[in-house]
MILOKOL-330049 format. One record per residue (C-alpha): residue number from 0; y, x, z. Coordinates in steps of 0.02 Angstrom, whole numbers, plus 50000, padded with zeros to 5 digits. Example, Ala and Ser with C-alpha at 12.3 -4.5 7.8 and 13.67 -1.06 7.14 Angstrom:
<atoms>
   koldren      yy      xx      zz
         0   49775   50615   50390
         1   49947   50684   50357
</atoms>
This chain:
<atoms>
   koldren      yy      xx      zz
         0   49592   50861   50303
         1   49569   50678   50348
         2   49449   50657   50492
         3   49273   50596   50450
         4   49241   50423   50519
         5   49081   50399   50619
         6   48986   50249   50689
         7   49033   50304   50865
         8   49212   50246   50829
         9   49155   50068   50796
        10   49141   49932   50931
        11   48972   49915   51012
        12   48865   49765   50965
        13   48906   49661   51117
        14   49094   49688   51101
        15   49092   49644   50917
        16   48990   49485   50944
        17   49106   49429   51083
        18   49259   49459   50974
        19   49186   49366   50824
        20   49132   49220   50933
        21   49310   49208   50999
        22   49379   49203   50822
        23   49255   49082   50742
        24   49230   48971   50895
        25   49402   48975   50974
        26   49542   48847   50983
        27   49423   48702   51016
        28   49313   48735   50863
        29   49128   48772   50868
        30   49055   48836   50706
        31   48902   48910   50791
        32   48856   49066   50886
        33   48871   49232   50794
        34   48717   49336   50757
        35   48746   49507   50677
        36   48615   49545   50544
        37   48679   49711   50476
        38   48820   49837   50497
        39   48865   49967   50365
        40   48994   50103   50395
        41   49121   50124   50255
        42   49183   50303   50258
        43   49326   50289   50133
        44   49503   50274   50200
        45   49613   50321   50347
        46   49539   50204   50479
        47   49359   50166   50532
        48   49292   50020   50429
        49   49126   49932   50412
        50   49044   49790   50319
        51   48964   49668   50440
        52   48838   49537   50385
        53   48823   49399   50512
        54   48752   49225   50532
        55   48856   49084   50604
        56   48747   48955   50687
        57   48575   48930   50611
        58   48601   48957   50426
        59   48777   49005   50369
        60   48786   49189   50321
        61   48950   49282   50300
        62   49000   49459   50254
        63   49152   49530   50341
        64   49263   49680   50308
        65   49310   49750   50479
        66   49447   49879   50506
        67   49485   49963   50672
        68   49632   50065   50737
        69   49520   50178   50843
        70   49666   50289   50893
        71   49714   50336   50715
        72   49891   50337   50646
        73   49973   50400   50486
        74   50145   50321   50492
        75   50222   50449   50373
        76   50409   50432   50407
        77   50384   50246   50445
        78   50304   50208   50278
        79   50139   50142   50348
        80   50117   50022   50492
        81   49932   50040   50533
        82   49805   49904   50573
        83   49916   49802   50693
        84   50053   49787   50562
        85   49932   49749   50420
        86   49857   49611   50527
        87   50030   49534   50547
        88   50058   49541   50358
        89   49896   49447   50324
        90   49933   49319   50461
        91   50120   49290   50436
        92   50146   49323   50250
        93   49991   49319   50141
        94   49898   49177   50227
        95   50046   49055   50222
        96   50083   49099   50040
        97   49899   49068   49995
        98   49897   49213   49872
        99   49736   49287   49803
       100   49687   49411   49937
       101   49530   49422   50043
       102   49526   49282   50171
       103   49599   49333   50339
       104   49485   49271   50478
       105   49575   49342   50628
       106   49596   49493   50739
       107   49555   49561   50911
       108   49670   49661   51023
       109   49591   49783   51144
       110   49658   49868   51299
       111   49824   49910   51214
       112   49932   49823   51084
       113   49892   49962   50961
       114   49704   49941   50978
       115   49677   49807   50846
       116   49521   49753   50752
       117   49553   49658   50590
       118   49424   49543   50509
       119   49435   49497   50325
       120   49321   49421   50195
       121   49213   49553   50111
       122   49222   49537   49923
       123   49059   49596   49840
       124   49042   49653   49660
       125   49224   49703   49642
       126   49295   49853   49550
       127   49449   49956   49582
       128   49580   49922   49450
       129   49546   50083   49355
       130   49357   50053   49348
       131   49333   49907   49225
       132   49276   49942   49047
       133   49449   49893   48987
       134   49565   49960   49123
       135   49724   49928   49023
       136   49685   49742   49014
       137   49655   49742   49202
       138   49821   49833   49228
       139   49913   49699   49128
       140   49828   49565   49232
       141   49884   49653   49392
       142   50062   49666   49326
       143   50066   49478   49297
       144   49996   49448   49472
       145   50131   49560   49543
       146   50273   49475   49451
       147   50214   49303   49508
       148   50193   49364   49687
       149   50369   49434   49695
       150   50440   49275   49620
       151   50342   49169   49745
       152   50408   49270   49891
       153   50588   49251   49828
       154   50565   49063   49819
       155   50515   49060   50003
       156   50670   49147   50075
       157   50713   49190   50212
       158   50580   49323   50235
       159   50478   49337   50397
       160   50551   49446   50535
       161   50384   49534   50555
       162   50404   49624   50387
       163   50483   49797   50386
       164   50641   49827   50286
       165   50676   49981   50181
       166   50844   50033   50251
       167   50969   50155   50177
       168   50910   50286   50301
       169   50730   50257   50246
       170   50771   50293   50063
       171   50878   50444   50107
       172   50748   50514   50225
       173   50626   50544   50083
       174   50747   50639   49972
       175   50802   50747   50119
       176   50623   50785   50168
       177   50579   50830   49988
       178   50731   50944   49975
       179   50689   51029   50140
       180   50507   51057   50091
       181   50560   51127   49922
       182   50677   51251   50006
       183   50545   51306   50130
       184   50420   51337   49990
       185   50552   51427   49885
       186   50527   51306   49741
       187   50687   51322   49641
       188   50764   51180   49540
       189   50952   51206   49521
       190   50983   51021   49492
       191   50885   50958   49643
       192   51018   50964   49778
       193   51149   50873   49675
       194   51020   50744   49620
       195   50974   50712   49801
       196   51157   50684   49844
       197   51180   50560   49701
       198   51017   50472   49747
       199   51068   50459   49931
       200   51233   50380   49880
       201   51170   50252   49753
       202   50983   50216   49770
       203   50991   50119   49935
       204   51121   50002   49861
       205   51033   49969   49696
       206   50857   49955   49768
       207   50917   49836   49903
       208   51006   49711   49791
       209   50866   49588   49755
       210   50734   49615   49888
       211   50563   49535   49894
       212   50406   49582   49990
       213   50318   49728   49909
       214   50144   49795   49939
       215   50213   49971   49959
       216   50060   50062   49892
       217   50013   49957   49743
       218   49899   50090   49669
       219   49743   50045   49569
       220   49636   50106   49715
       221   49711   49965   49821
       222   49685   49828   49692
       223   49515   49745   49676
       224   49463   49661   49514
       225   49326   49530   49491
       226   49295   49394   49362
       227   49470   49407   49290
       228   49555   49394   49460
       229   49660   49520   49557
       230   49641   49547   49745
       231   49764   49674   49818
       232   49706   49751   49982
       233   49770   49878   50111
       234   49939   49799   50152
       235   49993   49915   50294
       236   50141   49978   50191
       237   50211   49806   50147
       238   50400   49796   50162
       239   50557   49707   50106
       240   50618   49806   49956
       241   50644   49803   49768
       242   50493   49735   49676
       243   50510   49868   49543
       244   50442   49993   49669
       245   50271   49909   49662
       246   50276   49911   49472
       247   50311   50097   49456
       248   50183   50132   49593
       249   50047   50041   49497
       250   50083   50134   49335
       251   50112   50305   49414
       252   50012   50437   49317
       253   49969   50314   49178
       254   50022   50341   48995
       255   50197   50281   48952
       256   50128   50150   48832
       257   50025   50071   48972
       258   50176   50073   49088
       259   50283   49986   48956
       260   50154   49849   48928
       261   50140   49820   49116
       262   50329   49811   49132
       263   50334   49678   48997
       264   50198   49575   49082
       265   50287   49593   49249
       266   50456   49538   49180
       267   50385   49384   49096
       268   50289   49333   49252
       269   50432   49360   49375
       270   50577   49300   49266
       271   50513   49178   49133
       272   50693   49138   49084
       273   50738   49321   49063
       274   50747   49477   49171
       275   50909   49541   49249
       276   51013   49650   49135
       277   50992   49800   49250
       278   50802   49789   49261
       279   50770   49952   49166
       280   50899   50043   49271
       281   50823   49979   49433
       282   50652   50030   49369
       283   50712   50208   49342
       284   50788   50217   49517
       285   50623   50151   49587
       286   50529   50286   49492
       287   50645   50417   49567
       288   50613   50348   49742
       289   50426   50360   49714
       290   50435   50544   49669
       291   50541   50582   49822
       292   50420   50484   49930
       293   50270   50587   49880
       294   50363   50753   49878
       295   50429   50714   50052
       296   50261   50661   50121
       297   50138   50773   50210
       298   49985   50734   50314
       299   49937   50810   50479
       300   49836   50945   50394
       301   49865   50924   50209
       302   49973   50862   50068
       303   49920   50699   49987
       304   49910   50716   49799
       305   49923   50541   49725
       306   49878   50609   49554
       307   49705   50669   49603
       308   49685   50547   49750
       309   49643   50679   49879
       310   49716   50774   50025
       311   49735   50959   49993
       312   49747   51087   50135
       313   49914   51173   50164
       314   49909   51363   50166
       315   50050   51368   50294
       316   50119   51256   50431
       317   50132   51072   50383
       318   50296   51033   50296
       319   50332   51212   50244
       320   50253   51214   50073
       321   50211   51103   49926
       322   50046   51067   49843
       323   50070   51150   49675
       324   49966   51014   49591
       325   50109   50897   49639
       326   50249   50998   49560
       327   50241   50887   49405
       328   50334   50760   49509
       329   50489   50869   49498
       330   50479   50849   49310
       331   50473   50661   49335
       332   50625   50673   49448
       333   50721   50773   49319
       334   50678   50649   49181
       335   50736   50502   49287
       336   50896   50593   49335
       337   50936   50633   49154
       338   50900   50454   49101
       339   51024   50392   49231
       340   51148   50529   49180
       341   51147   50601   49357
       342   51108   50779   49300
</atoms>
């Protein structure tokens, strides 16, 4: 299971104050000395996090979202970059684009390059995308945000060197891992091996044709919603890839009708003059990639089930079995393969 985060993994008070003073009073500026008024541990997620309420100078109060490496890593076949990489995404991509994300205030690097503390604006009174009273309306709003974001990134080419690229080997790695895990667990789908071969041959080419910067894990749990505005968070999986991957990620597990409405909103936002003729085909390939990605992913002590948003323990050695609650993804793979006439 994922390790429980504790307050002992957070910086001590003096270290935190010194770091914040360096950020808010560095580079010749002097906004006022930092006084920490409150610290609240946030247990959710893969890295230690806390909400810090501080005062800058005599009267200006500010709430910060603070995220720390603290020795944790969950790279997952290179899919996630951790806190140092997420910091670079906020600094080099999101901040210059001025998109609607929490304000990035800065970061602190400890004794090693991997020991990074990231400081963002804390957004109070927000909901996850699947929590509003009308979640489908919020989903449509997020689809429009996503289409506009991908279009904005394309208009700013070339893309920053700091952003990871989904290579052909990256795409193929997931299908091969999924196939190996299925064999080890004796899950039998007679069409799987040939589908993997066809995917390995074609998917990297089609999904790499019109790259943009994607979030990488654009799930409702990573999308905050407040007052009709969308604020995507948790950017450690951002990469250069096909934008359709974010779209199918957002609508994964949602009813087909909701997915179709989101696809329409996305198309109109990204391509006001009309989407590419192969949009639906690319969307299906992206959906196939997503299933391979989850079926080929395993944690250090459990298999992440995106459907139920939890890590389930593995009854045998990691990578030698499948979570049977995730077997529905093979059905999704078969449907995509049949739609593309691959099986």
